[in-house]
N, CA, C and O atoms as a DFTB+ gen file, in Angstrom:
508 C
 N C O
     1  1      41.966     -26.181      15.938
     2  2      41.823     -25.488      14.684
     3  2      40.425     -25.711      14.096
     4  3      39.811     -24.775      13.584
     5  1      39.922     -26.952      14.169
     6  2      38.591     -27.244      13.646
     7  2      37.519     -26.507      14.446
     8  3      36.484     -26.114      13.908
     9  1      37.788     -26.327      15.740
    10  2      36.835     -25.628      16.600
    11  2      36.676     -24.168      16.149
    12  3      35.570     -23.629      16.194
    13  1      37.753     -23.532      15.721
    14  2      37.701     -22.151      15.238
    15  2      36.848     -22.039      13.976
    16  3      36.041     -21.120      13.840
    17  1      37.038     -22.986      13.058
    18  2      36.243     -22.991      11.823
    19  2      34.765     -23.194      12.114
    20  3      33.905     -22.578      11.485
    21  1      34.479     -24.066      13.076
    22  2      33.089     -24.326      13.448
    23  2      32.442     -23.070      14.036
    24  3      31.331     -22.704      13.655
    25  1      33.133     -22.423      14.954
    26  2      32.597     -21.196      15.564
    27  2      32.468     -20.089      14.515
    28  3      31.465     -19.375      14.488
    29  1      33.476     -19.946      13.654
    30  2      33.420     -18.952      12.589
    31  2      32.261     -19.208      11.636
    32  3      31.593     -18.272      11.198
    33  1      32.022     -20.482      11.314
    34  2      30.911     -20.849      10.435
    35  2      29.570     -20.524      11.058
    36  3      28.674     -20.027      10.377
    37  1      29.420     -20.797      12.338
    38  2      28.163     -20.511      13.049
    39  2      27.910     -19.000      13.079
    40  3      26.787     -18.553      12.848
    41  1      28.944     -18.225      13.361
    42  2      28.800     -16.772      13.395
    43  2      28.431     -16.245      12.005
    44  3      27.588     -15.356      11.885
    45  1      29.051     -16.782      10.967
    46  2      28.766     -16.353       9.603
    47  2      27.325     -16.685       9.199
    48  3      26.639     -15.847       8.613
    49  1      26.871     -17.888       9.504
    50  2      25.496     -18.285       9.184
    51  2      24.497     -17.425       9.955
    52  3      23.475     -17.022       9.399
    53  1      24.779     -17.137      11.228
    54  2      23.882     -16.294      12.031
    55  2      23.820     -14.877      11.460
    56  3      22.742     -14.286      11.401
    57  1      24.957     -14.327      11.042
    58  2      24.978     -12.970      10.491
    59  2      24.202     -12.901       9.176
    60  3      23.436     -11.961       8.965
    61  1      24.387     -13.869       8.299
    62  2      23.668     -13.885       7.024
    63  2      22.171     -14.069       7.271
    64  3      21.356     -13.409       6.627
    65  1      21.804     -14.952       8.189
    66  2      20.391     -15.148       8.529
    67  2      19.749     -13.883       9.049
    68  3      18.621     -13.559       8.678
    69  1      20.455     -13.162       9.905
    70  2      19.950     -11.905      10.453
    71  2      19.755     -10.873       9.348
    72  3      18.736     -10.183       9.328
    73  1      20.709     -10.754       8.433
    74  2      20.592      -9.793       7.338
    75  2      19.419     -10.133       6.418
    76  3      18.703      -9.233       5.979
    77  1      19.216     -11.394       6.125
    78  2      18.080     -11.804       5.289
    79  2      16.772     -11.489       5.994
    80  3      15.842     -10.979       5.370
    81  1      16.686     -11.783       7.273
    82  2      15.474     -11.494       8.045
    83  2      15.160     -10.008       8.037
    84  3      14.010      -9.622       7.827
    85  1      16.154      -9.176       8.261
    86  2      15.939      -7.726       8.293
    87  2      15.515      -7.201       6.920
    88  3      14.656      -6.324       6.832
    89  1      16.109      -7.729       5.853
    90  2      15.757      -7.277       4.507
    91  2      14.324      -7.644       4.165
    92  3      13.597      -6.833       3.591
    93  1      13.913      -8.846       4.509
    94  2      12.556      -9.279       4.193
    95  2      11.512      -8.589       5.054
    96  3      10.446      -8.231       4.552
    97  1      11.785      -8.394       6.321
    98  2      10.786      -7.777       7.198
    99  2      10.603      -6.293       6.895
   100  3       9.503      -5.768       7.065
   101  1      11.643      -5.612       6.455
   102  2      11.492      -4.186       6.162
   103  2      10.812      -3.948       4.824
   104  3      10.225      -2.886       4.618
   105  1      10.878      -4.912       3.906
   106  2      10.260      -4.716       2.601
   107  2       8.855      -5.289       2.532
   108  3       8.141      -5.036       1.561
   109  1       8.443      -6.043       3.519
   110  2       7.109      -6.644       3.504
   111  2       6.072      -5.606       3.934
   112  3       6.133      -5.064       5.037
   113  1       5.127      -5.347       3.045
   114  2       4.051      -4.409       3.339
   115  2       2.740      -5.141       3.082
   116  3       2.476      -5.568       1.959
   117  1       1.936      -5.284       4.096
   118  2       0.652      -5.940       3.944
   119  2      -0.421      -4.896       3.657
   120  3      -0.193      -3.700       3.840
   121  1      -1.576      -5.341       3.213
   122  2      -2.627      -4.366       2.964
   123  2      -3.735      -4.500       3.998
   124  3      -3.950      -5.560       4.586
   125  1      -4.421      -3.396       4.195
   126  2      -5.553      -3.338       5.107
   127  2      -6.725      -2.715       4.364
   128  3      -6.546      -2.071       3.330
   129  1      -7.908      -2.909       4.891
   130  2      -9.079      -2.250       4.322
   131  2      -9.171      -0.839       4.905
   132  3      -8.472      -0.502       5.861
   133  1     -10.028      -0.037       4.327
   134  2     -10.197       1.342       4.790
   135  2     -10.634       1.359       6.257
   136  3     -10.092       2.122       7.058
   137  1     -11.600       0.530       6.605
   138  2     -12.101       0.529       7.986
   139  2     -11.025       0.061       8.966
   140  3     -10.954       0.567      10.086
   141  1     -10.187      -0.896       8.563
   142  2      -9.094      -1.340       9.441
   143  2      -8.093      -0.216       9.666
   144  3      -7.612      -0.028      10.784
   145  1      -7.779       0.525       8.624
   146  2      -6.852       1.645       8.751
   147  2      -7.409       2.702       9.698
   148  3      -6.699       3.187      10.578
   149  1      -8.675       3.058       9.520
   150  2      -9.278       4.095      10.359
   151  2      -9.429       3.622      11.803
   152  3      -9.338       4.435      12.723
   153  1      -9.656       2.331      12.021
   154  2      -9.756       1.791      13.383
   155  2      -8.427       1.871      14.121
   156  3      -8.399       2.054      15.338
   157  1      -7.314       1.735      13.381
   158  2      -5.991       1.794      14.010
   159  2      -5.610       3.211      14.400
   160  3      -4.759       3.414      15.267
   161  1      -6.236       4.191      13.765
   162  2      -6.015       5.599      14.119
   163  2      -4.577       6.039      13.978
   164  3      -3.945       5.806      12.948
   165  1      -4.058       6.679      15.018
   166  2      -2.731       7.293      14.958
   167  2      -1.594       6.272      14.935
   168  3      -0.446       6.641      14.686
   169  1      -1.889       5.001      15.188
   170  2      -0.841       3.982      15.136
   171  2      -0.256       3.823      13.737
   172  3       0.875       3.360      13.587
   173  1      -1.016       4.202      12.714
   174  2      -0.559       4.020      11.329
   175  2      -0.028       5.300      10.693
   176  3       0.356       5.292       9.523
   177  1       0.000       6.395      11.442
   178  2       0.501       7.644      10.876
   179  2       1.961       7.480      10.445
   180  3       2.776       6.905      11.167
   181  1       2.271       7.996       9.253
   182  2       3.632       8.063       8.727
   183  2       4.334       6.711       8.627
   184  3       5.550       6.628       8.796
   185  1       3.573       5.655       8.353
   186  2       4.170       4.355       8.065
   187  2       3.718       3.914       6.684
   188  3       2.596       4.202       6.269
   189  1       4.588       3.218       5.976
   190  2       4.236       2.698       4.655
   191  2       3.154       1.639       4.810
   192  3       3.302       0.709       5.603
   193  1       2.084       1.775       4.068
   194  2       0.967       0.839       4.187
   195  2       0.194       0.804       2.868
   196  3       0.203       1.767       2.101
   197  1      -0.462      -0.303       2.626
   198  2      -1.333      -0.446       1.457
   199  2      -2.766      -0.534       1.942
   200  3      -3.066      -1.206       2.929
   201  1      -3.654       0.162       1.225
   202  2      -5.072       0.180       1.577
   203  2      -5.873      -0.218       0.346
   204  3      -5.585       0.232      -0.763
   205  1      -6.872      -1.055       0.544
   206  2      -7.692      -1.501      -0.566
   207  2      -9.138      -1.062      -0.374
   208  3      -9.634      -0.969       0.749
   209  1      -9.801      -0.795      -1.493
   210  2     -11.201      -0.391      -1.465
   211  2     -11.670      -0.023      -2.864
   212  3     -11.007      -0.343      -3.851
   213  1     -12.812       0.650      -2.950
   214  2     -13.376       1.091      -4.229
   215  2     -13.308       2.610      -4.317
   216  3     -13.453       3.313      -3.317
   217  1     -13.084       3.101      -5.535
   218  2     -13.081       4.546      -5.766
   219  2     -14.520       5.038      -5.651
   220  3     -15.415       4.516      -6.315
   221  1     -14.736       6.038      -4.813
   222  2     -16.064       6.575      -4.557
   223  2     -16.582       7.338      -5.769
   224  3     -15.852       8.099      -6.404
   225  1     -17.852       7.117      -6.073
   226  2     -18.516       7.840      -7.178
   227  2     -18.462       9.347      -6.911
   228  3     -18.753       9.792      -5.801
   229  1     -18.092      10.123      -7.922
   230  2     -18.093      11.579      -7.822
   231  2     -16.971      12.180      -7.015
   232  3     -16.999      13.377      -6.731
   233  1     -15.978      11.387      -6.633
   234  2     -14.914      11.927      -5.787
   235  2     -13.633      12.244      -6.542
   236  3     -12.699      12.796      -5.960
   237  1     -13.568      11.907      -7.823
   238  2     -12.324      12.059      -8.582
   239  2     -12.117      13.520      -8.988
   240  3     -12.981      14.132      -9.615
   241  1     -10.954      14.065      -8.616
   242  2     -10.549      15.419      -8.999
   243  2      -9.158      15.325      -9.622
   244  3      -8.188      14.990      -8.942
   245  1      -9.067      15.620     -10.908
   246  2      -7.808      15.494     -11.647
   247  2      -7.289      16.865     -12.048
   248  3      -8.001      17.625     -12.704
   249  1      -6.061      17.195     -11.666
   250  2      -5.401      18.428     -12.062
   251  2      -4.260      18.050     -13.008
   252  3      -3.195      17.626     -12.560
   253  1      -4.484      18.202     -14.317
   254  2      -3.512      17.779     -15.328
   255  2      -2.242      18.624     -15.299
   256  3      -1.168      18.127     -15.637
   257  1      -2.345      19.886     -14.903
   258  2      -1.165      20.749     -14.861
   259  2      -0.204      20.321     -13.751
   260  3       1.008      20.273     -13.960
   261  1      -0.740      20.014     -12.586
   262  2       0.084      19.610     -11.447
   263  2       0.309      18.100     -11.399
   264  3       1.081      17.608     -10.576
   265  1      -0.367      17.367     -12.285
   266  2      -0.363      15.896     -12.239
   267  2      -0.743      15.414     -10.843
   268  3      -0.035      14.615     -10.230
   269  1      -1.876      15.917     -10.353
   270  2      -2.343      15.560      -9.020
   271  2      -3.749      14.984      -9.116
   272  3      -4.643      15.577      -9.719
   273  1      -3.923      13.828      -8.515
   274  2      -5.192      13.124      -8.535
   275  2      -5.713      13.019      -7.110
   276  3      -5.034      12.492      -6.230
   277  1      -6.904      13.516      -6.890
   278  2      -7.551      13.409      -5.589
   279  2      -8.814      12.583      -5.732
   280  3      -9.571      12.764      -6.685
   281  1      -9.047      11.684      -4.799
   282  2     -10.242      10.843      -4.823
   283  2     -10.441      10.236      -3.441
   284  3      -9.598      10.392      -2.558
   285  1     -11.541       9.554      -3.262
   286  2     -11.820       8.857      -2.010
   287  2     -11.942       7.372      -2.285
   288  3     -12.445       6.951      -3.327
   289  1     -11.472       6.590      -1.329
   290  2     -11.604       5.140      -1.385
   291  2     -12.589       4.746      -0.295
   292  3     -12.481       5.201       0.844
   293  1     -13.545       3.903      -0.648
   294  2     -14.577       3.500       0.302
   295  2     -14.579       1.978       0.465
   296  3     -14.298       1.227      -0.468
   297  1     -14.905       1.562       1.675
   298  2     -15.083       0.143       1.984
   299  2     -16.098       0.089       3.117
   300  3     -15.854       0.606       4.207
   301  1     -17.226      -0.535       2.852
   302  2     -18.291      -0.527       3.849
   303  2     -18.792       0.893       4.043
   304  3     -19.146       1.566       3.075
   305  1     -18.824       1.353       5.290
   306  2     -19.240       2.727       5.589
   307  2     -18.049       3.662       5.784
   308  3     -18.230       4.851       6.050
   309  1     -16.841       3.135       5.654
   310  2     -15.632       3.932       5.887
   311  2     -15.121       4.522       4.578
   312  3     -15.097       3.853       3.545
   313  1     -14.714       5.787       4.644
   314  2     -14.202       6.488       3.473
   315  2     -12.862       7.133       3.811
   316  3     -12.662       7.634       4.918
   317  1     -11.936       7.114       2.832
   318  2     -10.594       7.633       3.037
   319  2     -10.215       8.550       1.879
   320  3     -10.179       8.101       0.733
   321  1      -9.929       9.838       2.152
   322  2      -9.468      10.726       1.079
   323  2      -8.021      10.400       0.706
   324  3      -7.181      10.163       1.574
   325  1      -7.747      10.394      -0.602
   326  2      -6.422      10.028      -1.119
   327  2      -5.934      11.120      -2.063
   328  3      -6.709      11.661      -2.852
   329  1      -4.646      11.438      -1.977
   330  2      -4.001      12.340      -2.920
   331  2      -2.828      11.580      -3.531
   332  3      -2.017      10.978      -2.828
   333  1      -2.763      11.626      -4.852
   334  2      -1.702      10.937      -5.586
   335  2      -1.083      11.913      -6.577
   336  3      -1.802      12.589      -7.313
   337  1       0.241      11.994      -6.602
   338  2       0.940      12.850      -7.568
   339  2       1.578      11.948      -8.604
   340  3       2.414      11.100      -8.293
   341  1       1.161      12.154      -9.849
   342  2       1.675      11.353     -10.953
   343  2       0.602      11.212     -12.010
   344  3      -0.490      11.768     -11.887
   345  1       0.921      10.467     -13.044
   346  2      -0.023      10.268     -14.139
   347  2      -1.193       9.402     -13.677
   348  3      -1.027       8.475     -12.885
   349  1      -2.377       9.727     -14.189
   350  2      -3.557       8.936     -13.844
   351  2      -3.434       7.557     -14.512
   352  3      -3.195       7.476     -15.717
   353  1      -3.595       6.483     -13.744
   354  2      -3.484       5.142     -14.328
   355  2      -4.586       4.869     -15.347
   356  3      -5.704       5.364     -15.209
   357  1      -4.266       4.084     -16.362
   358  2      -5.268       3.673     -17.346
   359  2      -6.348       2.859     -16.642
   360  3      -6.052       2.036     -15.776
   361  1      -7.571       3.091     -17.011
   362  2      -8.682       2.338     -16.425
   363  2      -9.133       2.847     -15.070
   364  3     -10.019       2.256     -14.452
   365  1      -8.535       3.937     -14.596
   366  2      -8.940       4.501     -13.308
   367  2     -10.278       5.199     -13.482
   368  3     -10.411       6.104     -14.305
   369  1     -11.267       4.778     -12.709
   370  2     -12.602       5.382     -12.797
   371  2     -13.351       5.125     -11.497
   372  3     -12.918       4.326     -10.667
   373  1     -14.464       5.802     -11.330
   374  2     -15.298       5.622     -10.146
   375  2     -15.807       4.178     -10.110
   376  3     -16.201       3.620     -11.134
   377  1     -15.789       3.602      -8.940
   378  2     -16.252       2.231      -8.768
   379  2     -15.186       1.177      -8.965
   380  3     -15.433      -0.003      -8.716
   381  1     -13.993       1.582      -9.412
   382  2     -12.905       0.634      -9.649
   383  2     -12.330       0.152      -8.314
   384  3     -12.219       0.919      -7.358
   385  1     -11.968      -1.128      -8.270
   386  2     -11.272      -1.677      -7.105
   387  2      -9.808      -1.275      -7.195
   388  3      -9.146      -1.545      -8.197
   389  1      -9.301      -0.628      -6.146
   390  2      -7.918      -0.154      -6.159
   391  2      -7.196      -0.561      -4.879
   392  3      -7.804      -0.842      -3.846
   393  1      -5.871      -0.578      -4.997
   394  2      -5.003      -0.705      -3.839
   395  2      -4.027       0.455      -3.928
   396  3      -3.290       0.580      -4.906
   397  1      -4.022       1.304      -2.908
   398  2      -3.124       2.450      -2.874
   399  2      -2.027       2.179      -1.863
   400  3      -2.277       1.668      -0.771
   401  1      -0.808       2.532      -2.245
   402  2       0.333       2.350      -1.354
   403  2       0.934       3.698      -1.050
   404  3       1.198       4.486      -1.958
   405  1       1.153       3.970       0.223
   406  2       1.711       5.255       0.615
   407  2       1.678       5.423       2.116
   408  3       1.865       4.467       2.868
   409  1       1.437       6.661       2.548
   410  2       1.451       6.978       3.983
   411  2       0.178       7.716       4.386
   412  3      -0.316       8.588       3.670
   413  1      -0.334       7.339       5.551
   414  2      -1.500       7.984       6.142
   415  2      -0.976       9.026       7.124
   416  3      -0.171       8.711       8.001
   417  1      -1.432      10.261       6.975
   418  2      -0.902      11.359       7.784
   419  2      -1.891      11.815       8.854
   420  3      -3.070      11.462       8.824
   421  1      -1.390      12.598       9.788
   422  2      -2.210      13.056      10.909
   423  2      -3.353      13.973      10.474
   424  3      -4.303      14.173      11.230
   425  1      -3.272      14.534       9.263
   426  2      -4.383      15.344       8.758
   427  2      -5.495      14.471       8.163
   428  3      -6.440      14.973       7.555
   429  1      -5.358      13.158       8.353
   430  2      -6.330      12.138       7.924
   431  2      -6.473      12.059       6.401
   432  3      -7.537      11.726       5.879
   433  1      -5.383      12.371       5.704
   434  2      -5.338      12.229       4.251
   435  2      -4.257      11.204       3.924
   436  3      -3.148      11.255       4.456
   437  1      -4.599      10.289       3.050
   438  2      -3.656       9.268       2.609
   439  2      -2.933       9.791       1.373
   440  3      -3.573      10.105       0.369
   441  1      -1.627       9.885       1.434
   442  2      -0.827      10.349       0.304
   443  2      -0.206       9.131      -0.367
   444  3       0.729       8.521       0.151
   445  1      -0.747       8.797      -1.523
   446  2      -0.348       7.590      -2.227
   447  2       0.895       7.813      -3.068
   448  3       1.054       8.858      -3.698
   449  1       1.773       6.823      -3.071
   450  2       2.943       6.829      -3.939
   451  2       2.684       5.985      -5.176
   452  3       3.316       6.183      -6.214
   453  1       1.753       5.043      -5.064
   454  2       1.379       4.227      -6.220
   455  2      -0.072       3.793      -6.095
   456  3      -0.619       3.677      -4.998
   457  1      -0.679       3.556      -7.255
   458  2      -2.064       3.076      -7.325
   459  2      -2.061       1.806      -8.164
   460  3      -1.586       1.799      -9.300
   461  1      -2.595       0.735      -7.596
   462  2      -2.722      -0.518      -8.323
   463  2      -4.196      -0.790      -8.561
   464  3      -4.989      -0.820      -7.619
   465  1      -4.557      -0.986      -9.805
   466  2      -5.938      -1.326     -10.132
   467  2      -6.084      -2.834     -10.128
   468  3      -5.267      -3.550     -10.705
   469  1      -7.127      -3.307      -9.475
   470  2      -7.381      -4.738      -9.478
   471  2      -8.007      -5.116     -10.813
   472  3      -8.674      -4.303     -11.453
   473  1      -7.785      -6.351     -11.221
   474  2      -8.298      -6.808     -12.517
   475  2      -9.816      -6.738     -12.550
   476  3     -10.482      -7.219     -11.633
   477  1     -10.363      -6.146     -13.596
   478  2     -11.823      -6.090     -13.709
   479  2     -12.393      -7.467     -14.012
   480  3     -11.678      -8.379     -14.427
   481  1     -13.692      -7.595     -13.797
   482  2     -14.342      -8.891     -13.966
   483  2     -14.408      -9.332     -15.421
   484  3     -14.767     -10.477     -15.694
   485  1     -14.072      -8.456     -16.361
   486  2     -14.135      -8.859     -17.766
   487  2     -13.095      -9.932     -18.088
   488  3     -13.181     -10.585     -19.128
   489  1     -12.107     -10.120     -17.198
   490  2     -11.110     -11.157     -17.422
   491  2     -11.527     -12.501     -16.844
   492  3     -10.839     -13.502     -17.047
   493  1     -12.632     -12.537     -16.134
   494  2     -13.124     -13.788     -15.585
   495  2     -13.891     -14.508     -16.690
   496  3     -14.750     -13.902     -17.330
   497  1     -13.598     -15.802     -16.931
   498  2     -14.295     -16.495     -18.009
   499  2     -15.786     -16.615     -17.737
   500  3     -16.213     -16.803     -16.597
   501  1     -16.575     -16.503     -18.810
   502  2     -18.014     -16.637     -18.682
   503  2     -18.383     -18.093     -18.446
   504  3     -17.699     -19.004     -18.911
   505  1     -19.462     -18.297     -17.724
   506  2     -19.905     -19.661     -17.449
   507  2     -20.922     -20.109     -18.449
   508  3     -21.409     -21.237     -18.372
C-alpha cells in the first residue's frame, strides 16, 4: 500500500513539474538587438520576440485616425521598420530608447503589439 502512495506521489510531482516548466518556457521572451534579429533572418519570422534600439530621427509617421504608428528602430548600422497599432506612448520621440514586442514578418516589417520606453537619463542622479 505504501508503495502505491510513493509511486503516485512521484507521478504527481513529475506532472506538476512538467506543467510549471511548460508554463514558464512558453511565457519567457528574451530581447535581441536589431542587428541580432536581422542576422537570424527567417528563423525569427512569426515568433514572439522583443527588439531593443533607438527610434530613428525623421522616421516617425503617426496616423491619428487609424491609431497607427510607423517608425524605424536603429542599432549600430542596422535598421528595422516597425508598425504599431494603438495609442502613441507618452514620451515617444526620435532618439528615444525603446523595446518593441511583437512579430517579425517575411515582408521584413516588425509588427509591434507593445512599445516599452526605457527610462530617460533625467532619472539618473547628478554627480
